Structures are given as structure tokens and as C-alpha cells.
C-alpha positions in Angstrom: 76.1 112.6 73.0 77.7 115.4 72.4 76.1 118.4 74.0 76.1 121.6 75.2 75.2 122.4 78.6 75.5 125.4 80.5 74.4 122.3 83.5 76.5 123.9 86.9 75.7 120.5 87.6 76.9 118.8 85.1 80.6 120.8 84.3 81.8 120.0 88.5 80.8 116.9 88.0 82.2 115.9 85.1 85.1 118.1 85.8 85.7 116.2 88.7 85.7 113.3 87.5 88.4 114.2 84.5 90.2 115.0 87.1 90.2 112.1 89.3 91.2 110.0 85.7 93.6 112.5 84.9 95.1 111.5 88.5 95.1 107.6 88.2 96.6 108.3 84.9 99.7 109.5 86.9 99.1 106.8 89.5 100.2 104.4 86.7 102.9 106.9 85.0 105.1 106.7 88.6 105.6 103.4 88.3 105.6 102.9 85.0 109.0 100.6 83.3 111.1 102.9 81.8 114.5 101.6 79.8 115.9 105.0 78.8 117.5 104.5 75.4 119.6 107.7 75.2 118.3 109.4 72.0 120.0 112.0 71.2 117.9 115.3 70.3 117.3 117.2 66.9 115.6 120.6 66.1 112.1 120.3 64.9 112.5 124.2 63.2 116.2 122.9 61.7 114.1 119.5 59.9 111.1 121.6 58.9 113.1 124.6 57.3 115.5 121.3 55.2 112.2 119.1 54.5 110.4 122.4 53.1 107.8 121.6 55.2 105.5 125.1 56.5 105.3 124.5 59.8 104.4 127.6 62.9 106.2 127.6 66.0 104.7 129.9 68.7 107.0 132.5 70.3 105.6 133.2 73.8 107.5 132.9 77.0 107.1 129.3 78.8 107.8 130.7 82.0 109.2 134.2 83.0 112.1 135.0 80.5 112.6 131.5 79.5 112.3 130.9 75.2 110.2 127.9 75.1 112.9 124.8 73.2 111.8 123.1 69.7 113.8 120.3 70.1 112.8 117.0 70.6 114.1 113.0 70.9 115.6 112.7 66.9 113.3 109.3 66.2 109.9 112.1 66.8 110.9 115.0 65.1 111.1 113.4 61.7 108.1 111.7 62.3 106.8 115.9 63.0 107.9 117.0 60.1 106.0 114.2 58.1 103.1 115.5 59.9 103.0 118.6 58.7 104.3 117.4 55.7 100.3 116.3 55.2 98.5 118.4 57.0 100.7 120.6 54.6 99.3 118.5 52.0 95.5 119.1 52.7 95.2 123.1 52.8 96.5 123.1 57.2 99.8 124.5 58.8 100.7 122.3 62.1 102.0 124.4 65.3 104.0 123.5 67.4 102.6 125.5 70.7 105.6 123.3 73.1 107.9 120.9 72.8 110.7 119.5 75.1 110.7 121.6 79.1 114.0 121.2 81.2 113.4 120.1 84.3 113.4 124.5 85.4 110.8 125.4 83.0 108.6 122.9 83.6 109.2 123.7 87.7 108.1 128.3 86.4 105.3 126.7 84.1 103.5 125.0 87.8 104.0 128.3 89.5 103.3 130.1 86.1 100.1 132.7 87.5 97.6 132.6 84.6 98.5 129.1 84.5 98.3 128.3 88.4 95.5 130.7 88.7 93.3 129.4 86.3 93.7 125.9 87.8 92.9 127.1 91.2 89.5 129.5 90.0 87.9 125.7 88.9 89.4 124.7 92.2 87.5 127.6 94.4 84.7 126.3 91.6 84.7 122.8 92.6 84.4 123.0 95.5 82.1 126.1 96.3 84.5 128.7 97.1 85.9 127.3 99.5 90.2 127.6 99.5 91.3 124.1 98.3 94.3 122.9 100.4 97.7 122.2 99.1 97.7 119.0 98.6 93.7 119.0 97.0 95.1 121.9 94.4 98.5 119.7 94.1 96.2 116.7 92.7 94.0 118.8 90.8 97.1 120.2 88.7 99.5 117.5 88.5 97.2 116.6 86.3 97.6 119.6 83.8 101.0 120.5 84.6 103.2 117.9 86.1 105.8 118.6 89.2 107.0 115.1 88.8 109.7 114.1 86.0 108.5 111.5 85.6 104.8 112.4 84.0 106.2 114.9 82.8 106.6 113.8 78.8 107.4 117.4 77.8 110.5 116.6 80.3 111.4 113.2 78.4 111.8 115.2 75.1 108.3 113.4 74.3 105.5 115.3 73.6 104.1 118.3 72.1 101.4 120.6 72.9 99.7 121.8 69.1 97.3 123.8 67.5 96.0 123.7 63.6 96.0 127.2 61.0 94.8 127.3 57.2 97.3 127.3 54.9 95.1 129.7 52.8 94.3 132.6 55.3 95.6 131.8 58.3 93.2 130.9 60.6 92.9 129.3 63.3 91.2 125.7 62.4 89.5 126.3 65.4 88.3 123.5 67.9 86.4 125.3 70.5 88.8 126.8 72.5 92.8 127.8 72.4 95.6 126.6 73.8 96.6 126.5 76.5 92.5 125.8 77.7 92.0 124.6 81.3 88.4 124.1 81.9 85.8 121.5 81.9 86.5 122.1 77.4 89.9 120.9 77.8 89.4 116.7 77.7 89.3 116.2 73.9 86.2 114.2 74.0 84.3 116.7 76.6 80.0 117.0 76.7 80.6 120.8 76.5 82.1 121.8 73.5 80.3 122.1 70.9 79.8 119.1 68.1 82.0 120.3 65.0 84.5 121.8 67.5 84.7 118.3 68.6 84.8 116.6 65.5 87.8 118.8 64.2 89.6 117.8 67.1 89.6 114.0 65.9 89.8 115.0 62.2 92.9 115.6 63.6 94.4 112.7 66.0 94.4 110.2 63.7 96.3 112.6 61.2 98.6 112.5 64.5 98.5 109.1 66.4 98.7 107.5 62.5 102.3 108.3 63.3 102.6 107.4 67.2 101.8 109.6 69.1 99.1 109.2 71.7 96.6 112.0 72.5 96.4 113.3 75.8 92.6 112.7 77.1 92.6 115.0 79.3 93.8 117.6 77.3 92.8 118.8 73.1 96.6 119.6 72.4 98.9 117.0 73.5 100.5 114.8 72.4 103.5 111.5 73.3 105.5 108.5 71.9 107.5 106.1 73.3 107.1 107.2 76.7 104.6 105.8 79.8 102.1 108.2 78.5 101.6 106.3 75.6 102.3 102.8 76.5 99.9 102.7 79.2 97.7 104.8 77.1 97.3 101.7 74.3 97.7 99.3 76.6 100.6 98.1 75.7 103.4 96.9 79.1 106.3 96.7 77.5 109.0 99.8 79.1 109.3 102.3 77.4 112.4 103.8 76.2 111.5 108.1 76.7 112.4 109.0 80.2 112.8 112.5 81.8 116.1 113.2 80.4 118.7 116.2 81.6 119.7 117.7 77.9 122.9 119.4 76.8 121.9 121.5 74.1 125.9 122.1 72.9 127.2 118.1 73.3 123.7 116.8 72.8 123.4 114.5 75.1 121.5 112.8 76.9 121.5 111.8 81.0 118.6 110.0 83.1 116.6 112.8 85.3 118.8 111.2 88.7 115.6 111.7 90.3 112.1 111.3 88.2 109.7 111.2 91.6 111.4 114.3 92.9 108.5 116.7 93.0 109.2 120.0 91.1 107.7 122.5 93.5 107.0 120.5 97.7 103.6 121.3 98.5 105.0 124.1 101.0 105.8 126.2 97.7 102.5 124.9 96.4 100.6 126.0 99.9 102.5 129.5 99.3 101.7 129.7 95.8 97.7 129.5 96.7 98.1 132.6 98.9 99.5 134.5 96.5 97.4 133.7 93.8 93.7 134.6 96.1 95.9 137.9 97.3 96.5 138.8 93.4 92.6 138.1 93.0 92.0 140.3 95.3 
């Protein structure tokens, strides 16, 4: 039963449970087979405009001065435009919050103060105020901010983060919390979200999954298709066709990441970031 509660013990227990389940999924992603198909990228902005589909795109920076890149695999762009059209017909507007990320974008996102500090605060809360080790912080953060190319669908050009808005008045179709909430309320079916907002989340989800975009259970805004995550979550053991790639925006060539298991930020960097975050909070 999805009943909101203010019980801190229950909230901590749920957060821990979800983060451990998320880490178990990470371990599956690491070993899942990938047969990178080499499919090129296409622009979501251009495709939506060409199809006369009303779609919104975030204008915020992903980290530092890095602009978001609204490109993804060509076949998936067509699917997203179709989803956008169906949302328009329903009276909604699909907003793309994030799309493809280069390895450097992902590396910086993991260390972005507003993101890293939030995850650290939740981990401190989980541990009753005890400062986590770099290993513990790594374990928690990797679920929400992929620190390895192999497990980050955004680096495969196969994932989007979304919000949804009403066409008539421009207000958000409210899911209980905004993008980019990171708490025990972030999982799609969190019991700490009001039932009406969970219902809204679950009204949006089938519109995405109808076209093969599978929801990431630990983030209510994240959907991906034809990559390791979507195969695992749908029980498809076949090698997926999209893995982490380097994309050349000039030639539109994609090449598989040479070492998809290399940490974007090693534990020594995570440890330094913990110190920096605590200093910012002091």
C-alpha cells in the first residue's frame, strides 16, 4: 500500500533497501553482454520541429559550463518524437531534461556540487551522521550518478530524463517532486510519495514503455531503450545493441568506449569530493 509516512526509521530503511537493490542492478550491468551496432545519432530538437511536435528542452547546464546535448541514437529519436506527438494529443508536452552525455560530461556530473552534496547528505542521514567512507559514498552515488561508462545509459545515447507539462497552461504534470530529486521519494513507486502523484508517474510510464523506453525503477524521470539496463529490466538475456560510445558531432561517427569499466572518478577523487562537500556545508 502506497501510504505516505513521516517515520524516519522507515524512510532510512527504504532508502537503504532501494540503494542496495540499485547497486545489485549495477553489478548486473557491469557483466551484461553488449554488441555495439554503431548506429549514428540524430537531433531530438530537429526531429521534433520537423514533425511539428511540441516538445520542451531544458536550458540548464549539466555541469559547469557544459551544455546539454539533445542527440541520441537515430532509431530512438523517431520513437521519442512519436511519444511526444501522443503526449500532445493527450494535452501534454514532453520535456527532455537530459539526453546524451559524453564521458567528460558524466565525469563532471558525478562531482557537480549540487548533485554530490545531495547524495552525501542522504548518506550521512542514512548513517546517523557518520561520515561515509569513499567506498560507501561510491556505492551510493553510482546508483544515481553512473561513475562508469558501462552502466550509464546516457553515455550510450539510449536514455532520456523527462518531465511533462500541460499544454493549456504550461504547468508541470506533477509527479510529487521535481527533476532532479534525490531522496527516498525518487524511486518510481516510493511509498513516501502521495498516491495521486504515484498515479501520475504510472500514467506517464506506459506512454514511454509502449515504445520500448523502460523506466529505471530508482529514478522516476529516467527511461532507456535497447541497452543493457532495458534488457535486464525486461528479462531479455540477449546482448544489447547499444553500449557506451564516443560520438563525433562533426562526422556523426560513433566508436565504442575503449575501457567501459574504467571509473570516471576513482575512489581518491570521491574521497576528496567528500572533504570538499563537508567544507561547503560547514
